[in-house]
N, C-alpha and C positions, 0 to 999 in steps of 0.2 A: 327651729322648733323640732322637738322629738316627734317622730311619727309613731303613734300608738297603734300597735297591731290589735287585731281582734281574735278572740277565741271562737270556737264553734257557736257558743251560746251567749257570749258576752262581748258586745261590740265596744271596745274601749274608746274608740274615737267618738262614738255616740255618747258615752258616759262623760267624756271630757267636755263635749259641747253642752250637754245638760248642766254640768257643774259650772261652766262659764256663765250660763244664763242665770244661775242661782246667785252668782258672785257679784256683789254690788260695788266692790272697791276698785275695779278696773285692772287692766293688764300691768300697770306699773307698780301695783301694790307689792310690798315685801312678802305677802302671803298669797300672791296670785299665781296664775298659770305657769310662769317661769319657775317659781318655787316648786310647784307640783311636778314639773318635769324632772327637776333635780331629785326630788324625793322618789319619783318613779325609778330613776336610774340607781339610786342608792338601794332602794327596796329590792329590785331585781338582783342586784349584786349580793346583798345580804341574804336573801332567801336562797340563793344558789350555794351559799356557804353554811346554811343553818338547816340541819336535818329536821324534817317534820314541818317546815314552814310551807304554807299554802301560798304560792306565788300569785295566784289570781287575786286572792284577798289583799295581798300586799300591793298589787298594782291598783286595785280599786281604791284602797285607802289613800294612795298618793293623789288620786284625782278628786277625792271627795272630802278629805279630812278638814279642809279649810274653806269649803265652798259656801258655808253659811256665816262667815265672819262678818261682823258689822263695823269693825274698825281694825286698824293695824297695831293697836296698842293693847290695852287690857280688855279682853273679851273672853272671860273664863268659860262661858257656856257655848262657845261656837262649835266645839266638837260634839256636844250633846244635841245641838240643833241639827248638825249634819246627820248624826245617827238617827234622829227622829224622822228623817226623810226616807230612810232605807226600806222600811216595811212597805211604804207606799209605792216605791219604784221596783221592788223585787217582784218578778213575774212579768214585768213589761220591759223596762230598761235593763234591769239586772236579772240574772237567772242563777240564783245561788241556792245551794242546799240550806236546810235549816241551820246546820252547824256553821257553814260559811257565813251566813247572815249574822248569826250571833257573834262570831269572831270579828266581823267588820263593824258591827255596832259597838262592841266593846273597845275596839281599837280607836274608832273615831271619838267615842264618848270620853275616853280617858287620856287621849294623847297629850293634852296640855296640863295634866295634873301633877306631873313630876314623879310618877311611879315608874317602876320597872315591872316586867312580866316574865314569868317562867314559861309562858306559852310561846313556842317558837314563832308563830305567825304574828301575834300581837307584838312580841319583842322586835321583830323585823320592822313592823310598821312604825313603832315609836322611835326606834333607832334611826330609821331612814330619815325621819323628820328631824330628829335631834342632831344628826350629822350636818344639817343645814343651818344650825344656830350661828355659825360665824358670820352669816349675812346680816345678823343683828348685833354683831360685835360680842357674841358670847362664845366662849370656847367650850365644846362638849367635854364633860367630865365622866370618867369611867363609872363612877358609882351611880350615874343616871342612865347608863346604857344596859340593855337587857341581854344582848348577844355577844358572844365571844368575838364574832367576826367584826362587829362595830368597835369593840374595845381594842382590838388589834390595829385599828385604823388611826387611833388618836395617840 
C-alpha cells in the first residue's frame, strides 16, 4: 500500500480513510483503494511534467473521485456525487482555496464523461485515471487524454 504523505494543511491519509468509509464496494473493487493508489502515482508523475498543474488537487482527486461509486459497472453520476461532498468537508478535512475547490469539484464531476480539458490540473486528474483503463481491458487513446505527458506514455 502506498503511504500517503500529508501537507501542512491537508492530511492525505485522513482523506484516504474518509474516502474508504464512503466507499461501499470494498477493497477488491476495480474502482477501489488499489485503483486510487495507482491514480495517485500517475497523477503525481503527470503533474510533475505539466506546467501549471496543482499537485495537491491532483492527489486529492485520486483519493476522492470514485469514493461515491455505487457499483463497478455503469454509474455515470458517481463523480458528481463525490464532488457533492467536497463543499461539506472543505474547512474540516480539506483545506483548499476557493480556486482549488472549484478545480477539484470540476475534476471529480466530469472525470467519467469522456471529455478532455485544457486546464492543466483537471487534465492531469482525468489522465491519471484514464491511464488506469487497462485494468478494465480498455486501452487509453490519445484523443481522450488532455496532457502531453500522458499522450507520450501510450
